[in-house]
C-alpha atoms as an extended CHARMM CRD file, in Angstrom:
* protein
*
       257  EXT
         1         1  MET       CA             97.9570000000       26.2000000000      185.2790000000  PROA      1               0.0000000000
         2         2  LYS       CA             96.9740000000       25.4430000000      181.6430000000  PROA      2               0.0000000000
         3         3  ARG       CA             93.6190000000       26.8560000000      180.7890000000  PROA      3               0.0000000000
         4         4  ARG       CA             90.7560000000       24.7090000000      179.8440000000  PROA      4               0.0000000000
         5         5  PHE       CA             88.4440000000       25.4150000000      176.7830000000  PROA      5               0.0000000000
         6         6  PRO       CA             84.9260000000       25.2660000000      178.2030000000  PROA      6               0.0000000000
         7         7  THR       CA             82.9170000000       22.4470000000      177.2350000000  PROA      7               0.0000000000
         8         8  SER       CA             79.8140000000       24.5100000000      176.1470000000  PROA      8               0.0000000000
         9         9  ALA       CA             82.0970000000       26.3500000000      173.6110000000  PROA      9               0.0000000000
        10        10  VAL       CA             83.3400000000       23.2680000000      171.8670000000  PROA      10              0.0000000000
        11        11  ILE       CA             79.6210000000       22.0920000000      171.2730000000  PROA      11              0.0000000000
        12        12  ILE       CA             78.6300000000       25.5920000000      169.9870000000  PROA      12              0.0000000000
        13        13  VAL       CA             81.9270000000       25.3000000000      167.3400000000  PROA      13              0.0000000000
        14        14  VAL       CA             81.0600000000       21.3650000000      166.3360000000  PROA      14              0.0000000000
        15        15  ILE       CA             77.4070000000       22.0270000000      165.8890000000  PROA      15              0.0000000000
        16        16  ALA       CA             78.4760000000       25.6550000000      163.7490000000  PROA      16              0.0000000000
        17        17  LEU       CA             80.6610000000       23.4150000000      161.8330000000  PROA      17              0.0000000000
        18        18  LEU       CA             78.0170000000       20.7680000000      161.3880000000  PROA      18              0.0000000000
        19        19  ALA       CA             75.6880000000       23.1960000000      159.9730000000  PROA      19              0.0000000000
        20        20  VAL       CA             78.0740000000       24.9790000000      157.7870000000  PROA      20              0.0000000000
        21        21  ALA       CA             78.7340000000       21.6090000000      156.2320000000  PROA      21              0.0000000000
        22        22  SER       CA             74.9940000000       20.5940000000      155.9510000000  PROA      22              0.0000000000
        23        23  PHE       CA             74.0570000000       23.9400000000      154.2750000000  PROA      23              0.0000000000
        24        24  LEU       CA             77.1360000000       23.3550000000      151.7530000000  PROA      24              0.0000000000
        25        25  ASN       CA             76.0400000000       19.8750000000      150.9570000000  PROA      25              0.0000000000
        26        26  LEU       CA             72.0330000000       20.9520000000      150.4170000000  PROA      26              0.0000000000
        27        27  GLY       CA             73.2500000000       23.6240000000      148.3880000000  PROA      27              0.0000000000
        28        28  LEU       CA             71.9400000000       26.5730000000      150.6840000000  PROA      28              0.0000000000
        29        29  LEU       CA             74.9680000000       28.5810000000      150.1680000000  PROA      29              0.0000000000
        30        30  GLU       CA             74.9680000000       28.8920000000      146.3120000000  PROA      30              0.0000000000
        31        31  PRO       CA             73.4600000000       32.9360000000      145.6020000000  PROA      31              0.0000000000
        32        32  SER       CA             72.5210000000       31.4870000000      142.1880000000  PROA      32              0.0000000000
        33        33  GLN       CA             69.8750000000       28.9950000000      143.4340000000  PROA      33              0.0000000000
        34        34  TRP       CA             68.7700000000       32.0840000000      145.5710000000  PROA      34              0.0000000000
        35        35  SER       CA             68.2750000000       34.3280000000      142.8320000000  PROA      35              0.0000000000
        36        36  ARG       CA             66.0660000000       31.6830000000      140.6990000000  PROA      36              0.0000000000
        37        37  ALA       CA             64.2860000000       30.7160000000      143.6060000000  PROA      37              0.0000000000
        38        38  PHE       CA             63.1940000000       34.3140000000      144.7210000000  PROA      38              0.0000000000
        39        39  LYS       CA             62.1900000000       35.1670000000      141.0570000000  PROA      39              0.0000000000
        40        40  ASN       CA             60.0230000000       31.8830000000      140.9090000000  PROA      40              0.0000000000
        41        41  LEU       CA             58.3490000000       33.1990000000      144.3530000000  PROA      41              0.0000000000
        42        42  ALA       CA             58.0030000000       36.1980000000      143.4740000000  PROA      42              0.0000000000
        43        43  ARG       CA             56.0790000000       35.3130000000      140.0530000000  PROA      43              0.0000000000
        44        44  PHE       CA             54.2230000000       32.4850000000      141.8520000000  PROA      44              0.0000000000
        45        45  SER       CA             52.7160000000       34.8230000000      144.3260000000  PROA      45              0.0000000000
        46        46  SER       CA             51.7050000000       37.4580000000      141.6560000000  PROA      46              0.0000000000
        47        47  GLU       CA             49.3590000000       34.7530000000      140.5340000000  PROA      47              0.0000000000
        48        48  LEU       CA             47.7440000000       34.1880000000      143.6700000000  PROA      48              0.0000000000
        49        49  PHE       CA             46.0380000000       37.6240000000      143.6520000000  PROA      49              0.0000000000
        50        50  PRO       CA             43.1030000000       38.4900000000      143.6450000000  PROA      50              0.0000000000
        51        51  PRO       CA             41.8110000000       35.2620000000      145.1740000000  PROA      51              0.0000000000
        52        52  HSD       CA             38.5250000000       34.1090000000      143.4530000000  PROA      52              0.0000000000
        53        53  TRP       CA             35.4400000000       34.2830000000      146.1440000000  PROA      53              0.0000000000
        54        54  ASP       CA             33.2400000000       32.3550000000      143.5190000000  PROA      54              0.0000000000
        55        55  THR       CA             34.5450000000       29.2530000000      145.0220000000  PROA      55              0.0000000000
        56        56  LEU       CA             33.6590000000       29.8370000000      148.2890000000  PROA      56              0.0000000000
        57        57  PRO       CA             30.3940000000       27.8270000000      147.9720000000  PROA      57              0.0000000000
        58        58  VAL       CA             32.6530000000       24.6660000000      147.0410000000  PROA      58              0.0000000000
        59        59  LEU       CA             35.2960000000       25.4410000000      149.5750000000  PROA      59              0.0000000000
        60        60  LEU       CA             32.8830000000       26.0040000000      152.8780000000  PROA      60              0.0000000000
        61        61  PRO       CA             31.8770000000       22.3520000000      152.9100000000  PROA      61              0.0000000000
        62        62  ALA       CA             35.2860000000       21.1080000000      152.0340000000  PROA      62              0.0000000000
        63        63  ILE       CA             36.5440000000       23.0670000000      155.2180000000  PROA      63              0.0000000000
        64        64  TRP       CA             33.3290000000       22.5060000000      157.1660000000  PROA      64              0.0000000000
        65        65  GLU       CA             34.5630000000       18.7040000000      156.4750000000  PROA      65              0.0000000000
        66        66  THR       CA             38.0130000000       19.1810000000      157.6500000000  PROA      66              0.0000000000
        67        67  ILE       CA             37.1600000000       20.3410000000      161.0410000000  PROA      67              0.0000000000
        68        68  GLN       CA             34.8150000000       17.2700000000      161.3320000000  PROA      68              0.0000000000
        69        69  ILE       CA             37.3190000000       15.1380000000      160.2730000000  PROA      69              0.0000000000
        70        70  SER       CA             40.1600000000       16.9550000000      162.8900000000  PROA      70              0.0000000000
        71        71  PHE       CA             37.5290000000       17.1110000000      165.5940000000  PROA      71              0.0000000000
        72        72  SER       CA             36.8140000000       13.2950000000      164.9110000000  PROA      72              0.0000000000
        73        73  GLY       CA             39.8950000000       12.0470000000      164.6320000000  PROA      73              0.0000000000
        74        74  THR       CA             41.1430000000       14.2160000000      167.7300000000  PROA      74              0.0000000000
        75        75  ILE       CA             38.4390000000       12.8310000000      170.0500000000  PROA      75              0.0000000000
        76        76  LEU       CA             39.2570000000        9.0930000000      168.6310000000  PROA      76              0.0000000000
        77        77  GLY       CA             43.1360000000        9.5750000000      169.4370000000  PROA      77              0.0000000000
        78        78  PHE       CA             42.3810000000       10.7460000000      173.0610000000  PROA      78              0.0000000000
        79        79  LEU       CA             40.2780000000        7.6220000000      173.6390000000  PROA      79              0.0000000000
        80        80  LEU       CA             43.1810000000        5.5330000000      172.3540000000  PROA      80              0.0000000000
        81        81  SER       CA             45.5800000000        7.3930000000      174.0480000000  PROA      81              0.0000000000
        82        82  LEU       CA             44.1840000000        7.3660000000      177.5890000000  PROA      82              0.0000000000
        83        83  PRO       CA             44.7240000000        3.3370000000      178.1790000000  PROA      83              0.0000000000
        84        84  LEU       CA             48.1240000000        3.4160000000      176.6910000000  PROA      84              0.0000000000
        85        85  ALA       CA             49.1320000000        6.1630000000      178.9360000000  PROA      85              0.0000000000
        86        86  PHE       CA             47.9650000000        4.4530000000      181.9330000000  PROA      86              0.0000000000
        87        87  LEU       CA             49.7420000000        1.4510000000      180.7560000000  PROA      87              0.0000000000
        88        88  GLY       CA             52.8590000000        3.2730000000      180.0800000000  PROA      88              0.0000000000
        89        89  THR       CA             53.3090000000        4.8440000000      183.5710000000  PROA      89              0.0000000000
        90        90  HSD       CA             55.9400000000        3.6300000000      185.3980000000  PROA      90              0.0000000000
        91        91  THR       CA             54.2100000000        4.2480000000      188.8940000000  PROA      91              0.0000000000
        92        92  LEU       CA             51.3240000000        2.1710000000      188.0900000000  PROA      92              0.0000000000
        93        93  PHE       CA             52.9070000000       -0.7980000000      186.1900000000  PROA      93              0.0000000000
        94        94  ASP       CA             56.1000000000       -2.9890000000      185.5430000000  PROA      94              0.0000000000
        95        95  LYS       CA             58.8790000000       -2.1930000000      183.4570000000  PROA      95              0.0000000000
        96        96  ILE       CA             58.3510000000       -4.5280000000      181.0430000000  PROA      96              0.0000000000
        97        97  ILE       CA             54.7830000000       -3.4700000000      180.4060000000  PROA      97              0.0000000000
        98        98  THR       CA             55.9270000000        0.2030000000      180.1710000000  PROA      98              0.0000000000
        99        99  THR       CA             58.6910000000       -0.2490000000      178.0180000000  PROA      99              0.0000000000
       100       100  ILE       CA             56.3760000000       -2.2690000000      175.2990000000  PROA      100             0.0000000000
       101       101  VAL       CA             53.3570000000        0.0570000000      175.4480000000  PROA      101             0.0000000000
       102       102  ARG       CA             56.2800000000        3.1310000000      174.9110000000  PROA      102             0.0000000000
       103       103  GLY       CA             58.0030000000        1.4850000000      172.2350000000  PROA      103             0.0000000000
       104       104  LEU       CA             54.5640000000        1.0510000000      170.4750000000  PROA      104             0.0000000000
       105       105  VAL       CA             53.6810000000        4.6310000000      170.9170000000  PROA      105             0.0000000000
       106       106  GLY       CA             57.2190000000        5.7200000000      170.1100000000  PROA      106             0.0000000000
       107       107  ALA       CA             56.3730000000        3.6660000000      166.9870000000  PROA      107             0.0000000000
       108       108  ILE       CA             53.2600000000        5.5320000000      166.1070000000  PROA      108             0.0000000000
       109       109  ARG       CA             54.7980000000        8.8680000000      166.3700000000  PROA      109             0.0000000000
       110       110  THR       CA             57.4680000000        8.1700000000      163.8490000000  PROA      110             0.0000000000
       111       111  VAL       CA             55.0000000000        7.6520000000      161.0840000000  PROA      111             0.0000000000
       112       112  PRO       CA             54.3100000000       11.0890000000      159.7880000000  PROA      112             0.0000000000
       113       113  SER       CA             50.4320000000       11.8640000000      159.3350000000  PROA      113             0.0000000000
       114       114  ILE       CA             50.3030000000       12.1760000000      155.5080000000  PROA      114             0.0000000000
       115       115  LEU       CA             51.5070000000        8.3580000000      155.5050000000  PROA      115             0.0000000000
       116       116  PHE       CA             48.7760000000        7.2750000000      158.0630000000  PROA      116             0.0000000000
       117       117  GLY       CA             46.6120000000        9.0210000000      155.4610000000  PROA      117             0.0000000000
       118       118  ILE       CA             47.8180000000        6.7270000000      152.2600000000  PROA      118             0.0000000000
       119       119  ILE       CA             47.3320000000        3.8090000000      154.6040000000  PROA      119             0.0000000000
       120       120  PHE       CA             44.0070000000        4.1520000000      155.4340000000  PROA      120             0.0000000000
       121       121  VAL       CA             42.9610000000        5.4510000000      152.2010000000  PROA      121             0.0000000000
       122       122  ILE       CA             44.3120000000        1.6950000000      151.2080000000  PROA      122             0.0000000000
       123       123  ALA       CA             42.5360000000        0.4550000000      153.8710000000  PROA      123             0.0000000000
       124       124  VAL       CA             39.0740000000        1.6530000000      153.5960000000  PROA      124             0.0000000000
       125       125  GLY       CA             39.0100000000        3.8190000000      150.6500000000  PROA      125             0.0000000000
       126       126  LEU       CA             39.2330000000        7.4330000000      149.5090000000  PROA      126             0.0000000000
       127       127  GLY       CA             37.4550000000        9.8250000000      152.0430000000  PROA      127             0.0000000000
       128       128  PRO       CA             37.0270000000       11.2470000000      155.4880000000  PROA      128             0.0000000000
       129       129  LYS       CA             36.6120000000        8.3810000000      157.0390000000  PROA      129             0.0000000000
       130       130  ALA       CA             40.6390000000        7.6790000000      155.9980000000  PROA      130             0.0000000000
       131       131  GLY       CA             41.3040000000       10.8730000000      157.1010000000  PROA      131             0.0000000000
       132       132  VAL       CA             39.5170000000       10.4320000000      160.7390000000  PROA      132             0.0000000000
       133       133  LEU       CA             41.3920000000        7.1850000000      160.9500000000  PROA      133             0.0000000000
       134       134  GLY       CA             44.9790000000        9.0120000000      159.8430000000  PROA      134             0.0000000000
       135       135  VAL       CA             44.6590000000       11.8110000000      162.1660000000  PROA      135             0.0000000000
       136       136  ALA       CA             43.0500000000        9.5020000000      165.5070000000  PROA      136             0.0000000000
       137       137  LEU       CA             46.5640000000        7.3390000000      165.0880000000  PROA      137             0.0000000000
       138       138  TYR       CA             48.8190000000       10.3000000000      164.5410000000  PROA      138             0.0000000000
       139       139  THR       CA             47.1460000000       11.8240000000      167.5520000000  PROA      139             0.0000000000
       140       140  VAL       CA             47.8650000000        8.6000000000      169.4950000000  PROA      140             0.0000000000
       141       141  GLY       CA             51.6170000000        8.9850000000      169.1240000000  PROA      141             0.0000000000
       142       142  TYR       CA             51.5710000000       12.2540000000      170.6360000000  PROA      142             0.0000000000
       143       143  LEU       CA             48.8430000000       12.4390000000      173.4240000000  PROA      143             0.0000000000
       144       144  ALA       CA             49.9850000000        9.1870000000      174.9610000000  PROA      144             0.0000000000
       145       145  LYS       CA             53.4490000000       10.2050000000      175.4480000000  PROA      145             0.0000000000
       146       146  ILE       CA             52.5260000000       13.6730000000      176.7920000000  PROA      146             0.0000000000
       147       147  TYR       CA             50.2210000000       12.0700000000      178.8370000000  PROA      147             0.0000000000
       148       148  TYR       CA             52.1790000000        9.0060000000      180.4020000000  PROA      148             0.0000000000
       149       149  GLU       CA             54.8960000000       11.9150000000      181.3010000000  PROA      149             0.0000000000
       150       150  ALA       CA             51.8780000000       14.0000000000      182.8950000000  PROA      150             0.0000000000
       151       151  PHE       CA             50.5060000000       11.0840000000      185.0970000000  PROA      151             0.0000000000
       152       152  GLU       CA             54.3230000000       10.2320000000      186.0970000000  PROA      152             0.0000000000
       153       153  ALA       CA             54.8890000000       13.8580000000      187.2630000000  PROA      153             0.0000000000
       154       154  VAL       CA             51.9350000000       14.0330000000      190.1410000000  PROA      154             0.0000000000
       155       155  ASP       CA             53.7220000000       14.2010000000      193.4450000000  PROA      155             0.0000000000
       156       156  GLY       CA             54.4610000000       10.8950000000      194.8270000000  PROA      156             0.0000000000
       157       157  GLU       CA             52.9840000000       11.9410000000      198.4050000000  PROA      157             0.0000000000
       158       158  VAL       CA             49.4940000000       12.2150000000      196.7190000000  PROA      158             0.0000000000
       159       159  ILE       CA             49.8470000000        8.6620000000      195.1930000000  PROA      159             0.0000000000
       160       160  GLU       CA             51.2870000000        7.2190000000      198.2420000000  PROA      160             0.0000000000
       161       161  ALA       CA             48.2880000000        8.5770000000      200.4270000000  PROA      161             0.0000000000
       162       162  VAL       CA             45.6490000000        7.1040000000      198.0180000000  PROA      162             0.0000000000
       163       163  ARG       CA             47.6080000000        3.9580000000      197.5760000000  PROA      163             0.0000000000
       164       164  SER       CA             47.6540000000        3.1460000000      201.4810000000  PROA      164             0.0000000000
       165       165  THR       CA             44.4840000000        3.0130000000      201.6080000000  PROA      165             0.0000000000
       166       166  GLY       CA             44.6140000000       -0.2860000000      199.6310000000  PROA      166             0.0000000000
       167       167  CYS       CA             43.1850000000        0.7020000000      196.3770000000  PROA      167             0.0000000000
       168       168  ASN       CA             44.0670000000       -0.8830000000      193.1890000000  PROA      168             0.0000000000
       169       169  ARG       CA             45.6300000000        0.4680000000      190.2150000000  PROA      169             0.0000000000
       170       170  LEU       CA             42.7330000000        1.7250000000      188.3600000000  PROA      170             0.0000000000
       171       171  GLN       CA             41.0110000000        3.3260000000      191.5610000000  PROA      171             0.0000000000
       172       172  LEU       CA             44.7510000000        4.9000000000      192.0830000000  PROA      172             0.0000000000
       173       173  PHE       CA             44.4360000000        6.1140000000      188.9270000000  PROA      173             0.0000000000
       174       174  ARG       CA             40.8330000000        7.4530000000      189.1610000000  PROA      174             0.0000000000
       175       175  PHE       CA             40.9880000000        9.0440000000      192.5580000000  PROA      175             0.0000000000
       176       176  ALA       CA             44.8000000000       10.5470000000      192.8180000000  PROA      176             0.0000000000
       177       177  ILE       CA             46.4430000000       10.7030000000      189.1200000000  PROA      177             0.0000000000
       178       178  LEU       CA             43.3730000000       11.8860000000      187.3020000000  PROA      178             0.0000000000
       179       179  PRO       CA             42.3250000000       14.7970000000      189.3390000000  PROA      179             0.0000000000
       180       180  GLU       CA             45.8830000000       15.8990000000      189.3290000000  PROA      180             0.0000000000
       181       181  THR       CA             46.4100000000       15.9850000000      185.8160000000  PROA      181             0.0000000000
       182       182  PHE       CA             43.1300000000       16.6620000000      184.7340000000  PROA      182             0.0000000000
       183       183  ASN       CA             43.8540000000       20.5800000000      183.5110000000  PROA      183             0.0000000000
       184       184  THR       CA             46.8300000000       18.8870000000      181.3920000000  PROA      184             0.0000000000
       185       185  LEU       CA             44.7460000000       16.5590000000      179.6540000000  PROA      185             0.0000000000
       186       186  ILE       CA             42.3470000000       19.0460000000      178.8500000000  PROA      186             0.0000000000
       187       187  SER       CA             44.6720000000       21.8180000000      177.4440000000  PROA      187             0.0000000000
       188       188  GLN       CA             46.8580000000       18.9690000000      175.6350000000  PROA      188             0.0000000000
       189       189  LEU       CA             43.8300000000       17.8680000000      174.0950000000  PROA      189             0.0000000000
       190       190  LEU       CA             42.9040000000       21.3570000000      172.7360000000  PROA      190             0.0000000000
       191       191  PHE       CA             46.4200000000       21.8920000000      171.5200000000  PROA      191             0.0000000000
       192       192  MET       CA             46.0530000000       18.9360000000      169.8830000000  PROA      192             0.0000000000
       193       193  PHE       CA             42.9430000000       19.9020000000      167.9510000000  PROA      193             0.0000000000
       194       194  GLU       CA             44.5170000000       22.8050000000      166.6800000000  PROA      194             0.0000000000
       195       195  TYR       CA             46.9340000000       20.6650000000      165.0790000000  PROA      195             0.0000000000
       196       196  ASN       CA             45.1040000000       18.4840000000      163.4900000000  PROA      196             0.0000000000
       197       197  ILE       CA             42.9850000000       21.2530000000      161.6360000000  PROA      197             0.0000000000
       198       198  ARG       CA             46.8850000000       21.6800000000      159.5840000000  PROA      198             0.0000000000
       199       199  ALA       CA             46.9970000000       17.7120000000      159.8840000000  PROA      199             0.0000000000
       200       200  SER       CA             43.4350000000       17.1110000000      158.4910000000  PROA      200             0.0000000000
       201       201  THR       CA             44.2480000000       19.4940000000      155.1560000000  PROA      201             0.0000000000
       202       202  ILE       CA             47.2600000000       17.9030000000      154.2560000000  PROA      202             0.0000000000
       203       203  MET       CA             45.2980000000       14.3930000000      154.4700000000  PROA      203             0.0000000000
       204       204  GLY       CA             43.1560000000       15.8270000000      151.7710000000  PROA      204             0.0000000000
       205       205  PHE       CA             46.5380000000       15.7010000000      149.4150000000  PROA      205             0.0000000000
       206       206  VAL       CA             46.3070000000       12.1190000000      149.4080000000  PROA      206             0.0000000000
       207       207  GLY       CA             42.6320000000       11.6160000000      149.2150000000  PROA      207             0.0000000000
       208       208  ALA       CA             41.5660000000       11.4210000000      152.6920000000  PROA      208             0.0000000000
       209       209  GLY       CA             38.6360000000       13.8530000000      152.2230000000  PROA      209             0.0000000000
       210       210  GLY       CA             38.5490000000       17.7530000000      153.2060000000  PROA      210             0.0000000000
       211       211  ILE       CA             39.8710000000       20.7900000000      151.6190000000  PROA      211             0.0000000000
       212       212  GLY       CA             43.2620000000       19.4230000000      150.4360000000  PROA      212             0.0000000000
       213       213  TYR       CA             41.5220000000       17.5490000000      147.7210000000  PROA      213             0.0000000000
       214       214  TYR       CA             40.5940000000       21.1580000000      146.3840000000  PROA      214             0.0000000000
       215       215  LEU       CA             44.4760000000       22.7660000000      147.0210000000  PROA      215             0.0000000000
       216       216  VAL       CA             45.9490000000       20.0260000000      145.0140000000  PROA      216             0.0000000000
       217       217  GLY       CA             43.4820000000       20.1110000000      142.3510000000  PROA      217             0.0000000000
       218       218  TYR       CA             44.3330000000       24.0650000000      142.0810000000  PROA      218             0.0000000000
       219       219  VAL       CA             47.7650000000       23.2390000000      142.1610000000  PROA      219             0.0000000000
       220       220  GLN       CA             47.6190000000       20.7360000000      139.3460000000  PROA      220             0.0000000000
       221       221  MET       CA             45.8040000000       22.9820000000      137.0610000000  PROA      221             0.0000000000
       222       222  LEU       CA             47.4610000000       26.1480000000      137.7710000000  PROA      222             0.0000000000
       223       223  GLN       CA             44.3820000000       28.1010000000      139.3390000000  PROA      223             0.0000000000
       224       224  TYR       CA             46.2840000000       30.0030000000      141.8630000000  PROA      224             0.0000000000
       225       225  GLN       CA             43.6460000000       32.3890000000      142.1750000000  PROA      225             0.0000000000
       226       226  HSD       CA             41.4470000000       29.7670000000      143.4970000000  PROA      226             0.0000000000
       227       227  LEU       CA             44.1720000000       28.2480000000      145.8330000000  PROA      227             0.0000000000
       228       228  MET       CA             44.5420000000       31.4970000000      147.0110000000  PROA      228             0.0000000000
       229       229  THR       CA             40.8910000000       31.6360000000      148.2910000000  PROA      229             0.0000000000
       230       230  ALA       CA             41.4680000000       28.3250000000      149.9240000000  PROA      230             0.0000000000
       231       231  ILE       CA             44.4450000000       29.0070000000      151.8640000000  PROA      231             0.0000000000
       232       232  VAL       CA             42.5860000000       32.3930000000      153.1900000000  PROA      232             0.0000000000
       233       233  LEU       CA             39.5130000000       30.4200000000      154.4310000000  PROA      233             0.0000000000
       234       234  ILE       CA             42.3890000000       27.6340000000      156.0280000000  PROA      234             0.0000000000
       235       235  PHE       CA             44.0270000000       30.5930000000      157.4690000000  PROA      235             0.0000000000
       236       236  VAL       CA             40.9780000000       32.4820000000      158.9650000000  PROA      236             0.0000000000
       237       237  VAL       CA             39.5390000000       28.7990000000      160.5380000000  PROA      237             0.0000000000
       238       238  ILE       CA             42.6500000000       28.0930000000      162.1230000000  PROA      238             0.0000000000
       239       239  MET       CA             43.3870000000       31.3210000000      163.8150000000  PROA      239             0.0000000000
       240       240  THR       CA             39.6060000000       31.2070000000      164.7930000000  PROA      240             0.0000000000
       241       241  ILE       CA             40.0600000000       28.0910000000      166.4700000000  PROA      241             0.0000000000
       242       242  ASP       CA             43.7140000000       28.8890000000      168.1410000000  PROA      242             0.0000000000
       243       243  PHE       CA             41.9090000000       31.9450000000      169.2820000000  PROA      243             0.0000000000
       244       244  VAL       CA             39.3500000000       30.1300000000      171.2390000000  PROA      244             0.0000000000
       245       245  SER       CA             41.2750000000       27.2180000000      172.2100000000  PROA      245             0.0000000000
       246       246  PHE       CA             43.9450000000       29.6090000000      173.6780000000  PROA      246             0.0000000000
       247       247  LYS       CA             40.8540000000       31.5880000000      175.9450000000  PROA      247             0.0000000000
       248       248  VAL       CA             39.5450000000       28.0990000000      176.7290000000  PROA      248             0.0000000000
       249       249  ARG       CA             42.7820000000       26.7630000000      177.8640000000  PROA      249             0.0000000000
       250       250  ALA       CA             43.6210000000       30.0450000000      179.9890000000  PROA      250             0.0000000000
       251       251  ARG       CA             40.3860000000       29.4850000000      181.7420000000  PROA      251             0.0000000000
       252       252  ILE       CA             41.0450000000       25.9190000000      182.2760000000  PROA      252             0.0000000000
       253       253  SER       CA             44.7850000000       26.7310000000      183.4320000000  PROA      253             0.0000000000
       254       254  ALA       CA             43.6480000000       29.5970000000      185.6670000000  PROA      254             0.0000000000
       255       255  PRO       CA             43.6530000000       28.9820000000      189.4630000000  PROA      255             0.0000000000
       256       256  ARG       CA             40.8050000000       29.0880000000      191.3970000000  PROA      256             0.0000000000
       257       257  HSD       CA             40.2110000000       30.6780000000      194.2350000000  PROA      257             0.0000000000
């Protein structure tokens, strides 16, 4: 009897060959390039220290603006994503409506956050307003998808029990789906806020407000010690928000007795 080669093994071999081919094509397996890269990185790293803390009076208002951009954009994106997720739920609407909505959400999700920043800088000008709108639209692309998937994961028996009372779609959403998914909604909202702190930093690269403006300036003027100060400040802020968000999400997800 002929022994068949396992399908999983074939897939692994194909992936490995594709990976090696990609590495070769992109020059990742050339030792000379890696040697030059490590030398440049070592030189750059040595110029980052010590940080210049005298720039903190300038950077603190900028990082606060970044936090505000992230918070405002996340909340606005959340408010926009809820109705889209509602319309994109198969258990509530026909396939035509859900397909259109999911196509729109998918299109939004394919655009990088920095491109949204550029678009809104062109639309409303330089500053935090462009950053807020860019973060908001970027948030919609992800939260709407996560939310309509959560809505569809609600137990069918719960939905049918509420539907049997003769309620409409909005009432079904309000009294069956929303209570069942509330913890998921809040948990994902907090996670998105964490992520948007990083996205808001990048928005500053294109003039959409926040500390990113200073990061670009320091790099262009070769002021790497000032750059290091900004990086340390961003790290402290992100880690603090991550910690607080983790505690809140753990509290929300904990079973109630």
